[in-house]
C-alpha positions as CSV (number, residue, x, y, z in Angstrom):
1,M,-26.8,-13.4,20.3
2,T,-25.8,-17.1,19.8
3,E,-27.4,-17.0,16.3
4,I,-25.4,-13.8,15.4
5,L,-22.2,-15.3,16.6
6,A,-22.8,-18.5,14.7
7,A,-23.7,-16.7,11.5
8,T,-20.6,-14.5,11.9
9,A,-18.4,-17.6,12.4
10,L,-19.9,-19.2,9.3
11,V,-19.4,-16.2,7.0
12,F,-16.0,-15.4,8.4
13,G,-14.9,-19.1,8.0
14,M,-16.2,-19.1,4.4
15,T,-14.4,-15.8,3.6
16,M,-11.2,-16.8,5.3
17,L,-11.1,-20.1,3.6
18,A,-11.6,-18.6,0.1
19,V,-9.0,-15.9,0.8
20,G,-6.6,-18.4,2.3
21,I,-6.9,-20.7,-0.8
22,V,-6.2,-17.8,-3.1
23,R,-3.1,-16.8,-1.1
24,L,-2.0,-20.4,-0.9
25,L,-2.0,-20.5,-4.7
26,M,0.1,-17.3,-4.7
27,L,2.6,-18.8,-2.3
28,P,4.8,-20.6,-4.9
29,F,5.1,-17.3,-6.8
30,A,6.1,-15.4,-3.7
31,L,8.8,-18.0,-2.9
32,R,10.0,-17.9,-6.5
33,Y,10.4,-14.1,-6.1
34,E,12.7,-14.7,-3.2
35,M,14.7,-17.4,-5.0
36,R,15.2,-15.1,-8.0
37,R,16.5,-12.2,-6.0
38,S,20.1,-11.4,-6.9
39,H,22.4,-11.2,-4.0
40,L,24.7,-8.3,-4.8
41,P,28.1,-7.9,-3.0
42,P,28.1,-5.1,-0.3
43,D,30.2,-2.8,-2.4
44,A,28.0,-3.1,-5.5
45,P,26.8,0.3,-6.9
46,P,23.1,1.0,-6.3
47,H,22.2,0.5,-10.0
48,A,24.1,-2.8,-10.4
49,G,22.0,-5.4,-12.3
50,T,19.2,-2.9,-13.1
51,F,17.8,-1.2,-16.2
52,F,20.2,1.6,-15.5
53,D,23.3,-0.6,-15.5
54,R,24.2,0.0,-19.1
55,P,27.6,0.0,-20.9
56,G,29.4,3.3,-20.4
57,R,27.4,4.4,-17.4
58,T,29.3,4.7,-14.2
59,S,27.0,6.7,-12.0
60,P,23.6,5.7,-10.5
61,P,20.5,7.4,-11.6
62,S,19.6,10.7,-9.9
63,I,16.5,10.7,-7.7
64,S,14.0,13.3,-6.7
65,V,11.8,12.5,-3.7
66,I,8.6,14.5,-3.7
67,V,7.0,15.1,-0.3
68,P,3.5,16.7,-0.4
69,A,2.4,18.0,3.0
70,Y,-0.9,19.4,4.3
71,N,-1.0,20.2,8.0
72,E,1.8,17.8,8.7
73,G,3.8,19.9,11.2
74,V,3.9,17.0,13.7
75,V,5.7,14.6,11.4
76,V,7.2,16.4,8.4
77,E,10.5,17.2,10.0
78,T,11.2,13.6,10.9
79,C,10.2,12.5,7.4
80,V,12.5,14.9,5.6
81,R,15.5,14.4,7.9
82,S,15.2,10.6,7.5
83,I,15.3,11.0,3.7
84,A,18.2,13.4,3.9
85,R,20.2,10.9,5.9
86,T,19.8,8.1,3.3
87,R,23.0,6.7,1.9
88,Y,22.1,7.1,-1.8
89,P,24.7,9.3,-3.6
90,D,22.6,11.5,-5.8
91,F,19.2,12.7,-4.7
92,E,17.2,15.8,-3.8
93,V,14.1,16.3,-1.7
94,V,11.3,18.4,-3.1
95,C,8.8,19.4,-0.4
96,V,5.4,21.0,-1.3
97,D,3.2,22.6,1.3
98,D,-0.4,22.3,0.1
99,G,-1.8,25.5,1.8
100,S,-1.4,24.2,5.4
101,S,-2.9,26.2,8.2
102,D,-0.3,25.0,10.7
103,D,3.5,25.5,10.8
104,T,4.2,22.9,8.0
105,Y,5.6,25.4,5.5
106,A,7.7,27.2,8.1
107,K,9.3,23.9,9.1
108,L,9.9,23.0,5.4
109,Q,11.6,26.4,4.9
110,A,13.8,25.8,7.9
111,L,14.8,22.3,6.7
112,A,15.6,23.7,3.2
113,A,17.9,26.3,4.7
114,E,19.7,23.7,6.8
115,L,19.9,20.6,4.7
116,P,21.6,20.5,1.3
117,G,19.4,19.2,-1.5
118,V,16.2,20.0,0.3
119,H,13.8,22.4,-1.4
120,A,10.6,23.9,-0.1
121,Y,7.6,25.2,-2.1
122,T,4.1,26.1,-1.3
123,Q,0.7,26.4,-3.2
124,P,-2.9,27.1,-2.3
125,N,-4.7,24.1,-0.9
126,R,-5.7,21.9,-4.0
127,G,-5.1,18.4,-2.8
128,K,-2.4,15.7,-2.8
129,G,-2.4,15.1,-6.5
130,A,-1.9,18.8,-7.3
131,A,0.8,19.1,-4.7
132,L,2.7,16.1,-6.2
133,N,2.4,17.6,-9.7
134,H,3.7,20.9,-8.3
135,G,6.7,19.1,-6.9
136,L,7.3,17.2,-10.1
137,S,7.5,20.4,-12.1
138,Y,10.7,21.2,-10.0
139,A,12.2,17.7,-9.9
140,R,15.3,17.0,-11.9
141,G,15.8,13.2,-11.1
142,E,15.7,10.3,-13.5
143,I,13.7,8.5,-10.9
144,L,10.8,10.2,-9.1
145,V,9.9,8.9,-5.7
146,L,6.5,9.9,-4.4
147,V,5.9,9.6,-0.6
148,D,3.7,10.8,2.2
149,A,4.9,13.4,4.8
150,D,4.7,10.9,7.7
151,G,7.1,8.3,6.1
152,V,10.4,7.5,7.8
153,F,13.0,6.2,5.5
154,G,15.7,3.6,6.3
155,P,19.3,4.3,5.3
156,D,19.1,2.1,2.2
157,T,15.5,2.8,1.1
158,L,16.4,4.7,-2.0
159,T,19.1,2.2,-3.1
160,E,16.6,-0.6,-2.8
161,M,14.0,1.4,-4.8
162,V,16.5,1.7,-7.6
163,R,17.4,-2.0,-7.5
164,G,13.7,-2.8,-8.1
165,F,14.1,-1.6,-11.7
166,T,15.5,-4.9,-12.8
167,D,14.6,-4.6,-16.5
168,E,13.4,-2.2,-19.1
169,R,9.7,-3.1,-18.8
170,I,9.5,-2.1,-15.2
171,G,8.2,1.5,-15.1
172,A,7.4,1.8,-11.4
173,V,8.6,0.2,-8.1
174,C,6.6,-0.1,-4.9
175,G,8.5,-0.2,-1.6
176,D,7.4,-1.9,1.5
177,D,5.5,0.3,4.0
178,R,5.7,-0.9,7.6
179,T,3.8,0.4,10.7
180,V,5.8,2.8,12.8
181,N,3.3,3.5,15.6
182,L,3.0,0.2,17.4
183,D,1.5,1.7,20.6
184,R,-2.1,0.5,20.1
185,V,-3.8,-2.8,19.8
186,Q,-5.2,-1.9,16.4
187,T,-1.9,-0.8,14.9
188,R,-0.2,-3.9,16.2
189,F,-2.9,-6.0,14.5
190,L,-2.5,-4.0,11.2
191,A,1.3,-4.5,11.3
192,M,0.7,-8.3,11.6
193,I,-1.8,-8.8,8.8
194,N,0.0,-6.4,6.4
195,H,2.8,-9.0,6.0
196,V,0.3,-11.1,4.1
197,G,-1.5,-8.4,2.1
198,T,1.7,-6.6,1.3
199,G,4.8,-8.7,1.7
200,L,3.5,-12.1,0.4
201,V,0.9,-11.0,-2.1
202,R,3.0,-8.2,-3.7
203,R,5.9,-10.6,-4.2
204,A,3.7,-13.0,-6.0
205,L,2.0,-10.4,-8.1
206,T,5.4,-9.0,-9.2
207,V,6.3,-12.5,-10.6
208,L,2.9,-12.7,-12.3
209,H,3.5,-9.2,-13.8
210,C,0.2,-7.8,-12.4
211,L,1.1,-5.8,-9.2
212,P,-1.9,-3.3,-9.3
213,I,-0.7,-0.5,-7.1
214,V,2.4,1.5,-6.3
215,S,1.6,2.9,-2.9
216,G,1.4,6.6,-2.5
217,N,3.7,6.6,0.5
218,T,6.5,4.6,-1.1
219,G,6.5,4.6,-4.9
220,A,9.2,5.2,-7.5
221,F,8.6,6.0,-11.2
222,R,11.0,6.4,-14.1
223,R,10.8,9.9,-15.4
224,D,10.6,8.7,-19.0
225,V,7.6,6.5,-18.1
226,L,5.8,9.4,-16.4
227,E,6.4,11.5,-19.5
228,R,4.4,8.9,-21.4
229,T,1.6,8.5,-18.8
230,G,1.2,12.1,-18.0
231,P,0.9,13.8,-14.6
232,L,-1.2,12.6,-11.6
233,R,-4.9,13.1,-11.9
234,E,-6.2,15.7,-9.5
235,D,-9.8,14.7,-9.6
236,T,-9.5,11.3,-7.8
237,I,-8.7,10.3,-4.2
238,G,-6.9,7.2,-5.5
239,E,-4.2,9.0,-7.5
240,D,-1.5,6.4,-6.7
241,L,-3.7,3.5,-7.9
242,E,-4.9,5.3,-11.0
243,L,-1.3,6.3,-12.0
244,T,-0.2,2.7,-11.6
245,W,-2.8,1.5,-14.0
246,R,-1.7,4.1,-16.5
247,V,1.8,2.7,-16.3
248,Y,0.4,-0.7,-17.5
249,R,-1.6,1.1,-20.2
250,A,1.6,2.6,-21.5
251,G,3.1,-0.9,-21.9
252,Y,5.1,-1.1,-18.6
253,R,4.5,-2.8,-15.3
254,A,5.1,-2.3,-11.6
255,A,7.4,-4.3,-9.3
256,F,7.7,-4.8,-5.6
257,A,10.9,-3.9,-3.7
258,P,10.5,-5.5,-0.2
259,R,13.7,-4.1,1.2
260,A,12.9,-0.5,0.3
261,L,11.4,0.1,3.7
262,V,9.3,3.2,4.6
263,Y,7.8,3.3,8.1
264,A,4.5,5.2,8.4
265,E,1.7,5.6,10.8
266,S,-1.3,3.2,10.6
267,P,-4.7,4.4,11.8
268,S,-4.8,4.0,15.6
269,T,-8.5,4.4,16.0
270,L,-11.5,2.7,14.4
271,P,-12.9,6.0,12.9
272,A,-9.5,6.8,11.4
273,L,-9.3,3.3,9.9
274,W,-12.8,3.5,8.6
275,N,-12.1,6.8,6.9
276,Q,-8.9,5.6,5.4
277,R,-10.3,2.4,4.0
278,V,-13.4,4.2,2.6
279,R,-11.1,6.5,0.8
280,W,-9.1,3.6,-0.6
281,G,-12.4,1.9,-1.6
282,R,-13.6,5.0,-3.4
283,G,-10.2,5.4,-5.1
284,L,-10.5,1.8,-6.4
285,L,-14.0,2.4,-7.7
286,Q,-13.0,5.6,-9.4
287,T,-10.0,3.9,-11.0
288,I,-12.2,1.0,-12.2
289,R,-14.5,3.5,-13.8
290,L,-11.7,5.5,-15.5
291,H,-10.0,2.4,-16.8
292,H,-13.0,0.0,-17.3
293,D,-11.7,-1.0,-20.7
294,M,-8.6,-2.6,-19.1
295,T,-10.6,-5.0,-16.9
296,G,-10.3,-8.5,-18.3
297,N,-8.6,-7.2,-21.4
298,P,-5.7,-9.6,-22.5
299,R,-4.2,-6.7,-24.5
300,Y,-2.5,-5.7,-21.2
301,G,-1.0,-9.2,-20.6
302,S,-1.8,-10.8,-17.3
303,F,-2.7,-7.5,-15.8
304,G,-6.1,-7.3,-17.7
305,P,-7.4,-10.7,-16.5
306,Y,-6.1,-9.9,-13.0
307,L,-8.2,-6.7,-12.9
308,A,-11.3,-8.8,-13.5
309,F,-10.4,-11.1,-10.5
310,N,-9.6,-8.0,-8.5
311,L,-13.0,-6.5,-9.2
312,I,-14.7,-9.7,-8.0
313,A,-12.5,-10.0,-4.9
314,Q,-12.4,-6.4,-3.8
315,V,-15.8,-5.1,-4.9
316,L,-18.3,-7.9,-5.3
317,G,-16.8,-10.1,-2.6
318,P,-17.5,-7.7,0.3
319,V,-21.0,-7.2,-1.0
320,L,-21.6,-10.9,-1.0
321,Q,-20.1,-11.3,2.4
322,V,-22.4,-8.8,4.0
323,A,-25.4,-10.2,2.1
324,A,-24.6,-13.7,3.3
325,L,-24.2,-12.6,6.9
326,A,-27.5,-10.8,6.8
327,V,-29.3,-13.9,5.3
328,F,-27.7,-16.3,7.8
329,V,-28.6,-14.1,10.7
330,A,-32.2,-13.7,9.5
331,L,-32.7,-17.4,8.9
332,A,-31.2,-18.3,12.3
333,F,-33.6,-16.0,14.0
334,L,-36.5,-17.6,12.1
335,G,-35.5,-20.8,13.9
336,D,-34.6,-23.1,11.0
337,P,-32.5,-25.7,12.8
338,G,-30.7,-26.7,9.6
339,V,-29.5,-23.3,8.6
340,L,-26.4,-23.1,10.9
341,P,-25.4,-26.7,11.7
342,A,-22.6,-26.3,14.3
343,T,-20.5,-29.0,12.7
344,F,-20.5,-27.2,9.3
345,W,-19.2,-23.8,10.5
346,Q,-16.9,-25.4,13.0
347,V,-15.3,-27.4,10.2
348,L,-15.0,-24.2,8.2
349,L,-13.2,-22.5,11.1
350,L,-11.0,-25.6,11.6
351,L,-9.9,-25.4,8.0
352,S,-9.7,-21.6,7.5
353,V,-8.1,-20.4,10.7
354,P,-5.0,-22.6,10.7
355,L,-4.5,-22.0,7.0
356,S,-4.7,-18.2,7.4
357,V,-2.4,-18.2,10.5
358,A,0.1,-20.5,8.8
359,L,0.3,-18.2,5.8
360,L,0.6,-15.2,8.1
361,V,3.6,-16.7,10.0
362,L,5.2,-17.6,6.7
363,A,4.7,-14.1,5.4
364,V,6.3,-12.7,8.5
365,L,9.3,-14.9,8.1
366,V,9.7,-14.1,4.4
367,D,9.6,-10.4,5.3
368,R,12.4,-11.2,7.8
369,S,10.4,-9.8,10.6
370,P,10.0,-12.6,13.2
371,G,9.8,-10.0,16.0
372,D,6.4,-9.0,14.7
373,L,5.1,-12.4,15.8
374,R,5.0,-10.9,19.3
375,H,1.8,-9.2,18.2
376,A,0.0,-12.5,17.4
377,W,-2.2,-12.0,20.4
378,T,-4.2,-9.4,18.4
379,L,-5.3,-11.9,15.8
380,P,-8.7,-12.6,17.5
381,L,-9.6,-9.2,16.0
382,W,-9.5,-10.7,12.5
383,P,-13.2,-11.6,12.2
384,F,-14.3,-8.2,13.3
385,F,-11.8,-6.5,11.0
386,S,-13.0,-8.7,8.0
387,T,-16.6,-7.6,8.6
388,V,-15.7,-4.0,9.0
389,M,-13.7,-4.0,5.7
390,S,-16.7,-5.5,3.9
391,L,-18.9,-2.7,5.3
392,V,-16.3,-0.2,4.2
393,M,-16.7,-1.2,0.5
394,L,-20.5,-0.9,0.8
395,R,-20.0,2.6,2.1
396,A,-17.6,3.4,-0.7
397,I,-20.1,2.1,-3.3
398,W,-22.9,4.1,-1.7
399,L,-20.9,7.3,-1.8
400,E,-19.8,6.8,-5.4
401,L,-23.4,6.1,-6.5
402,R,-24.5,9.3,-4.7
403,G,-21.8,11.3,-6.4
404,A,-20.5,12.5,-3.0
405,E,-17.7,14.9,-2.8
406,S,-14.3,13.2,-2.9
407,R,-12.7,14.2,0.4
408,W,-9.2,13.3,1.4
409,N,-10.1,12.8,5.1
410,K,-6.4,12.9,5.9
411,M,-5.5,11.0,9.1
412,D,-4.3,13.0,12.1
413,R,-0.7,12.2,12.9
414,S,0.6,11.5,16.3
415,G,4.4,11.5,15.5
416,T,4.8,8.2,17.4
417,I,7.7,6.1,16.4
418,S,7.8,2.7,18.1
419,V,10.3,0.8,15.9
420,D,13.9,1.0,15.0
421,T,14.0,2.4,11.5
422,G,17.8,2.0,11.2
423,Q,18.4,5.8,11.2
424,G,19.7,6.1,14.7
425,S,19.1,9.3,16.7
């Protein structure tokens, strides 16, 4: 057991140090993003200072929010009502039931009858991509916002989405998804570390013009850009990632809007987290295969070279991490006294842990969420989480090599809301 713990500490320290150094290099760009943000007066129209703020235009762009739903009866009403209560002046909500076996469609019909601007449609079960495309066929907005049925919007989410379109080259905007169900140790931990992976990194990648994903639960696209990219693919489980890469292929880029908050459920059990991350991993692998010619290609600006780095970090890195752990454990059990010198891995931890924690605290503060530091006691889960995420990628690679069926494995919702989303009662 001692040998396993030492090997895990060594590999974890090496991984955390490498990741920490990369994120430290991104820190200046994230801070630059914050310094470049324009501070508009409170009475400024939603499109002030954006691509849509052109001479002769007095009204903000219209928005269509597309809500696909499959067996989401527990959460869909809260989601739609939160969108309907947003303060944006011109929007509609297009809800699509994807052949649910519960009362999802009945609830959507009731909401459409009660709330102005809410529309409900249904189709046979064909998957999320097909449901989104079905909704897009009815949408009239200049901006198309694609969300999940468990998302809870803040009052200014749509306004902040629009303000993310700061210039004509931005074709898509990714909002900031926050954890809404802070009732478990795991979800509190995920809420903490997401500040780094989402808040800090996405700010930096926006400045570097290589943000690789507009999240499926909080993404906005210009209609004219989607007319160039084409509809969402229905044969991949990473439809949000794949569509974002097509935005870059079409000559546009994606940007991050950190104040466009959408609160959504994080997996509250380890099996749910495993299934979600395996799905994400397979979505990444499928997108790499579909757009392999973009990887490392300078034709796409900084995005092409970044994809090469992303391939190394997200696919090859986890494989190497697991292989290193296996080698160090094996050598330790063989009794080689020089394999795991205590001072070496202790120094690694001494360097990597403070760096990672410091970056995490800074990311929380940049996200203006100091209250989330109350969950810092969950951080000892980090080594275990890192190892599990590496095994996730191995599982995703194995499933893709086998040609396994692409299943959505949608997470069961609880309907738990543990945070103040700003909507009131």
